[in-house]
C-alpha positions as CSV (number, residue, x, y, z in Angstrom):
1,M,118.0,101.0,79.4
2,N,114.5,102.0,78.4
3,E,114.7,102.6,74.6
4,I,116.0,99.3,73.3
5,S,115.7,95.8,74.9
6,I,118.8,93.6,74.9
7,Y,116.5,90.6,75.1
8,N,115.5,91.1,71.5
9,Y,119.1,90.3,70.3
10,Q,120.9,87.0,69.7
11,D,124.1,88.6,68.6
12,Y,126.0,91.0,70.9
13,R,127.5,92.9,68.0
14,L,124.0,93.8,66.7
15,F,123.0,95.0,70.1
16,L,126.2,97.0,70.3
17,K,125.6,98.6,66.9
18,D,122.1,99.8,67.9
19,Y,123.0,100.7,71.5
20,L,126.1,102.7,70.4
21,Q,124.1,104.4,67.6
22,Q,121.5,105.4,70.2
23,K,124.3,107.0,72.3
24,R,125.9,108.7,69.3
25,N,122.6,110.2,68.4
26,K,122.8,111.9,71.8
27,G,126.2,113.4,71.0
28,L,128.6,110.8,72.4
29,S,131.6,109.7,70.3
30,Y,133.2,106.2,70.1
31,R,136.1,107.6,72.1
32,Q,133.9,108.8,74.9
33,L,132.0,105.5,75.0
34,S,135.2,103.6,75.1
35,R,136.4,105.8,78.0
36,L,133.2,105.0,79.9
37,C,134.1,101.3,79.7
38,D,137.7,101.9,80.7
39,I,138.8,100.8,77.2
40,T,141.9,102.6,75.8
41,S,141.4,102.0,72.1
42,P,138.9,104.6,70.7
43,G,138.1,102.4,67.7
44,Y,137.4,99.2,69.8
45,F,133.7,99.3,69.4
46,K,133.7,100.0,65.7
47,E,136.0,97.0,65.2
48,H,133.5,94.8,66.9
49,I,130.5,96.2,65.0
50,D,132.4,95.4,61.8
51,K,133.1,91.9,63.1
52,K,136.8,92.3,63.0
53,K,137.5,91.2,66.6
54,K,136.1,89.0,69.3
55,M,135.3,90.4,72.7
56,S,136.8,88.8,75.8
57,L,134.8,88.2,78.9
58,K,137.2,90.6,80.7
59,V,136.3,93.4,78.4
60,A,132.6,92.4,78.3
61,R,132.5,92.9,82.1
62,K,133.9,96.4,81.6
63,V,131.2,97.1,79.0
64,V,128.2,96.1,81.2
65,K,129.6,98.2,84.0
66,G,130.3,101.2,81.7
67,F,126.9,101.0,80.0
68,E,125.3,100.6,83.5
69,L,123.3,97.5,82.4
70,S,121.0,95.9,85.0
71,K,122.0,92.7,86.7
72,L,119.8,90.6,84.3
73,E,120.9,92.6,81.2
74,S,124.5,92.1,82.2
75,R,124.0,88.3,82.5
76,Y,122.4,88.3,79.1
77,F,125.1,90.3,77.4
78,L,127.9,88.2,78.9
79,A,126.1,85.0,77.7
80,L,125.8,86.5,74.2
81,V,129.6,87.2,74.2
82,Q,130.3,83.6,75.3
83,L,128.0,82.3,72.6
84,K,130.2,83.9,70.0
85,N,133.5,82.8,71.6
86,T,132.9,79.0,71.7
87,M,132.2,76.2,69.3
88,D,132.0,73.5,72.0
89,P,128.5,71.8,71.8
90,K,128.3,71.3,75.5
91,E,129.2,74.9,76.3
92,L,126.8,76.2,73.6
93,K,123.9,74.2,75.2
94,G,124.7,75.6,78.6
95,I,124.9,79.2,77.3
96,K,121.6,78.8,75.5
97,K,120.0,77.6,78.7
98,E,121.3,80.7,80.5
99,L,119.9,82.9,77.8
100,D,116.5,81.3,78.0
101,R,116.6,81.5,81.8
102,V,117.5,85.2,81.8
103,V,114.7,86.0,79.2
104,K,112.2,84.3,81.4
105,L,113.3,86.3,84.4
106,G,113.4,89.5,82.4
107,E,109.8,89.0,81.3
108,A,108.5,88.2,84.8
109,T,108.2,90.5,87.9
110,I,110.6,89.3,90.5
111,V,109.0,89.0,94.0
112,D,110.8,88.1,97.2
113,D,108.0,86.6,99.3
114,S,108.6,84.1,102.1
115,D,104.8,84.0,102.7
116,F,104.3,82.1,99.4
117,F,106.2,79.2,100.9
118,S,103.9,79.1,104.0
119,S,102.0,76.2,102.3
120,W,103.4,73.4,100.1
121,L,100.2,73.7,98.0
122,H,100.6,77.2,96.7
123,G,103.2,76.1,94.1
124,P,101.3,73.1,92.6
125,L,98.1,75.0,92.5
126,R,99.7,78.0,90.7
127,Q,101.3,75.6,88.2
128,L,97.8,74.2,87.2
129,F,97.1,77.5,85.5
130,L,99.8,76.6,82.9
131,L,98.1,73.4,81.8
132,K,96.5,73.5,78.4
133,N,93.2,71.8,79.5
134,F,92.7,73.5,82.9
135,E,89.6,75.7,83.3
136,P,90.3,77.9,86.3
137,S,88.0,77.2,89.3
138,I,88.3,75.8,92.8
139,K,86.1,72.8,91.7
140,N,88.4,71.9,88.8
141,A,91.5,72.4,90.8
142,A,90.2,70.0,93.4
143,K,89.6,67.4,90.7
144,R,93.1,67.8,89.3
145,L,94.8,67.7,92.7
146,K,92.6,65.2,94.4
147,R,95.5,62.8,94.9
148,I,97.4,65.3,97.1
149,A,94.9,67.7,98.7
150,N,91.3,68.1,99.8
151,Q,88.9,70.9,98.8
152,R,89.3,72.8,102.0
153,E,93.1,73.0,101.5
154,I,92.7,74.0,97.9
155,T,90.2,76.7,98.7
156,E,92.5,78.2,101.4
157,S,95.5,78.2,98.9
158,W,93.3,79.6,96.1
159,N,92.2,82.5,98.3
160,F,95.8,83.1,99.4
161,L,96.9,83.4,95.7
162,L,94.1,85.7,94.9
163,K,94.8,87.9,97.9
164,K,98.5,88.1,97.0
165,G,97.7,88.8,93.3
166,Y,99.5,85.7,92.1
167,I,96.3,84.8,90.4
168,K,93.8,87.4,89.3
169,K,90.7,88.1,87.3
170,N,91.2,89.5,83.8
171,S,88.9,91.9,81.9
172,Q,86.6,89.0,81.0
173,G,86.3,87.9,84.6
174,K,88.3,84.8,84.1
175,I,91.0,83.9,86.7
176,E,94.5,83.8,85.3
177,R,98.0,83.4,86.5
178,K,100.1,86.6,87.0
179,N,103.6,86.4,85.4
180,V,105.8,86.7,88.5
181,E,108.9,84.9,89.6
182,I,108.7,84.2,93.3
183,T,112.0,83.8,95.1
184,I,113.5,83.6,98.6
185,K,117.2,83.7,99.6
186,Q,118.8,80.3,99.6
187,D,119.4,78.7,103.0
188,K,117.1,81.3,104.8
189,K,116.0,79.7,108.0
190,N,112.3,79.1,107.6
191,L,110.1,76.7,109.5
192,D,107.6,76.7,106.6
193,F,110.3,75.4,104.2
194,R,111.0,72.5,106.5
195,K,107.3,71.7,106.7
196,N,106.9,71.8,103.0
197,H,109.8,69.5,102.3
198,D,108.4,67.1,105.0
199,R,105.0,67.1,103.2
200,F,106.6,66.5,99.7
201,L,108.7,63.7,101.1
202,D,105.6,62.1,102.6
203,L,103.8,62.4,99.3
204,A,106.8,60.8,97.6
205,K,106.6,57.7,99.8
206,H,103.0,57.1,98.6
207,Q,104.2,57.2,95.0
208,L,106.4,54.2,95.3
209,C,103.5,51.9,94.5
210,N,102.5,53.9,91.4
211,K,103.3,52.7,87.8
212,V,107.0,53.1,86.9
213,S,106.0,55.3,84.0
214,E,104.6,57.9,86.5
215,R,107.5,58.1,89.0
216,E,111.3,58.0,89.2
217,F,113.3,57.1,92.3
218,Q,117.1,57.1,92.3
219,S,119.6,57.3,95.1
220,L,123.4,57.5,95.8
221,T,125.4,56.7,98.9
222,I,129.0,57.8,98.6
223,A,132.0,58.7,100.9
224,I,133.1,62.3,100.6
225,R,135.0,64.9,102.6
226,E,132.9,67.2,104.7
227,D,134.4,70.2,102.9
228,Q,133.0,68.8,99.6
229,F,129.4,69.2,100.7
230,P,129.0,72.9,99.5
231,E,129.9,71.6,96.0
232,V,127.2,68.8,96.3
233,K,124.7,71.5,97.2
234,K,125.8,73.7,94.3
235,Q,125.4,70.8,91.8
236,I,122.0,69.9,93.1
237,R,120.8,73.5,92.7
238,K,122.4,73.7,89.2
239,F,120.5,70.5,88.2
240,I,117.2,72.0,89.3
241,D,118.0,75.3,87.5
242,D,118.9,73.4,84.3
243,L,115.8,71.1,84.5
244,N,113.6,74.2,85.0
245,A,115.2,76.0,82.0
246,D,114.8,72.9,79.8
247,L,111.1,72.4,80.6
248,T,109.8,75.9,81.3
249,H,109.0,76.7,77.6
250,I,107.6,73.3,76.5
251,K,104.4,73.5,74.5
252,D,101.0,72.5,76.0
253,P,101.9,71.0,79.4
254,D,99.1,68.7,80.7
255,R,100.3,67.6,84.2
256,V,102.1,69.2,87.2
257,L,105.3,67.4,88.2
258,H,107.3,67.8,91.5
259,V,111.0,66.9,91.8
260,E,112.3,66.6,95.3
261,L,116.0,66.2,95.9
262,C,117.8,65.9,99.2
263,A,121.4,65.2,100.4
264,F,122.4,64.5,104.0
265,F,125.2,62.9,105.9
266,M,124.6,59.3,107.1
267,S,127.6,59.1,109.4
268,D,129.6,61.3,111.8
C-alpha cells in the first residue's frame, strides 16, 4: 500500500471506506473486492462501512490476505478490529499497546544486525541521544556514562555507531540518532550476547549498594515442570515488550535505564 497509510486510522471501518473507495476508483466493484478476500456476500464491505456489522477476526485475516497488506499493516488492522470487538478494560489496554508498538515499528527502519550486539555499550550509548538534556559528543557521553564505561570504550562504541549509520551528522553538522529498530532472531546462538548479559549482570551486582530509589531487585524461586519453561520464557519476553511499549513514547526522558531479566533451573 503506497497511497494511504493504515497507521493514520484508529477505526478499521474508516480505513476500509477510504481503501475500498481507492480501489473502486480504479474500477473494482464491491463484489470483486469481496471475492479477493474469499467473502461470499457482495455487500459485506458496504455493511461494515455503514457500521451495520462487526468484523470477526476470522474474516479480518481473510481481508489482510486479500488486500495483500504487509506483515505490520496486517497486525495493525487486526488490532483495530479487536479494538471494536471488546469492551474489556484489560483487553483494550493490551490492544492499544499493540497499536503503539506497531506504529513505532512502522515508522522505523527494521535492521537485522548481530554486529550491533558485539558490545553491551552500543545500546546504552544510542539511548543517550533520546535524553532531553544530552548534547551529542563523546565528551558528554563519557560524563553521562562514567559509572559504567571509560572514555576509550565510549569512543570505540561511538565510532561503531557512526560507521554503521545508527548515529549520523545532520545538515547542521550535529550528530543525531537514526530512527532504526535493530533486531536479531530470538535464541540465535551468539557469543556476544552471552558476553553482554555477563557484563550487565556484573553491573547489576554493583547497584545493590545504591539508593533504593535508583534500583529494583526482585526474585522468584518456584517448582515447575520442565515442559513449562517455554511459557516462562514467553511471559518474560512479553513483559519486556509491554514495558518497552509503555515507556517508549514518554515525554522528555532524562536517564537511561537497563532492565535485565533471567530465568534458569536450580536443580536437575
